[in-house]
N, C-alpha and C positions, 0 to 999 in steps of 0.2 A: 504494500500500500504506500501511496505517496502522500505525505502531509502537505497541505497547500494553504496559502493565504493569498487572497486576491482582492484588489480594490476595483470596483466597477464605477465608472463615471457615467452619471445619468445623461449628460449631454455629450455623450461620446462622439467624437469625430470618427474618421476612418481608423480601423484598427492598425496597430503597429505591426508591420510585416514580420520583423524579427521576433517579436513576442509571440505572434500567432504561430510562427513556424516551430517554436520550441515549447509552447504551452499546450498541455493536453486539454485545458479547460477553455471552452468557448462561452462567451457571455454576450448577451444582447439585452440592452435596456430600452424599454418602450414606455412612452407616456400615453395614456388613454384618458379620454374625457368620460365622465359619468353623466349619462343623460336619463331623464325620467321618461318612461314609455307607458302611456295609459293603455289599459286593456279594455275590451268591450264590456267587461263586467264591472268597470269602475275602479278596479285595482290599478296600482302603479308598480312597475318593476324598473329596476335600474339596469341600464345597458352600457357596456363599455365599447367605445369606438375611437378610432384615430380622430383627434380633434381637428376640425377645420379652423376654428377660432376659439380661443378661451380668453376670458377677461376676469377682472377681480371678483372673487367670490365663487368662481366656478370650481367644482370638485373634479379632481383628477386622480388617477392611479398610476404610480410609477412601478413598473413591473420589470423584474430582473429574471431572465431565463438563463439557465446554466446547463451545460452539457459536457460530459467527459468524452472527449474525442480520442483519448488514449487507449492503451491496452491493459492498463492496471487500474485497480480501484484508487480513488483519491480519498484519503481519510483525513479527518480533522479540518475539513473545508470551512473557511471563514470568508464570508462575502460582505464587504463594506461598500455602501453606496452613499455619496453625498446627496443631500436634499438640494435639488436644483435651485439656483438663484431665482427668485420670484415666486417660489412656492413655500407654503408653511405646512409642516408635517402635521398630520391629524391622527395617525395610528396605523397599526398593521391592517392588512387586508387578507382575508381568507384564512384557511386552516394551515397548519404546518408549524414550522419552527417560529417561535416568538422572537422578534428582533430585540436587540439592545439598541439604545440610542446614545448620541453624544451631543454635547453643546459646544464642543471645541475640536472635534475630530481626533482627539487623543484618548480621552477617558470615556468608556462606554459602560452602560448599565441600565437598569430600569429607570424610566423618567423620574419616578418618585424619589430616587436616591441622588439625583444630580442637582447642583446648585450653580447659580450664575452671579456675577457681580451685581449689586444693587446700586441704583442711581445715587442714593444717599450714603453710600459706603456699606461695607460688609457684603453679605451675600443674601440671596433669596432663593426659594425653591424654583427650579426650572419648570417651564411650561412647554407645551407642544410647540409654541411659536419660537422657542429658543433652540429647537433641535436642528443641528447642521448635518448630521450623518446618521445612517441606519445600518446596523450590522447584524448578520445572521451567522450563527454557529451551527453547522449541520452535524447532528449526533451520529448519523449513520454514514458509512463510506458511500461515495457515488461510484457505482460500478461502471466499468467500461461500456460506452455506448448509451448510457442513460443520463438523465438530467432531471430538471424540475423547474418550477417557477416560484418566486417569492415576490411579494408586493407590499407597498404601503400606500395609504391614502394621504392626499395633500389637498390644499386649497390654494388657488391663485391669489397672491397678495395684491 
């Protein structure tokens, strides 16, 4: 098994050819807009789609897809994704591994354990608006040829 740590960038430009050639891990980050779709019975469901346009207050989902392109399992996989500029973190989306969050990109943990500098001095408890990075630790190895998806909800600032 290969231990692995990888940081994914939400606003990823084209992949680095050298890294892609040597890394068994393929990552794709996608931003999807949440839209309300009314049904004939009066109920409303949420649908995810590529956004044509988003503005302040719109809800989006940042989705990180990973795949082991190698021939050996990847154990101890840790995936960190910055919250894109212009978005405010709102929480995890879907089942699966619960993410840890960070307010500085260095220290990660449950939001309830994090603190940020207060305007009047000292510190205050961090809020979802303070989150700058989201990180997932996968407990099970990612076997060759398999992958999965992780996601978090955000709102456009």
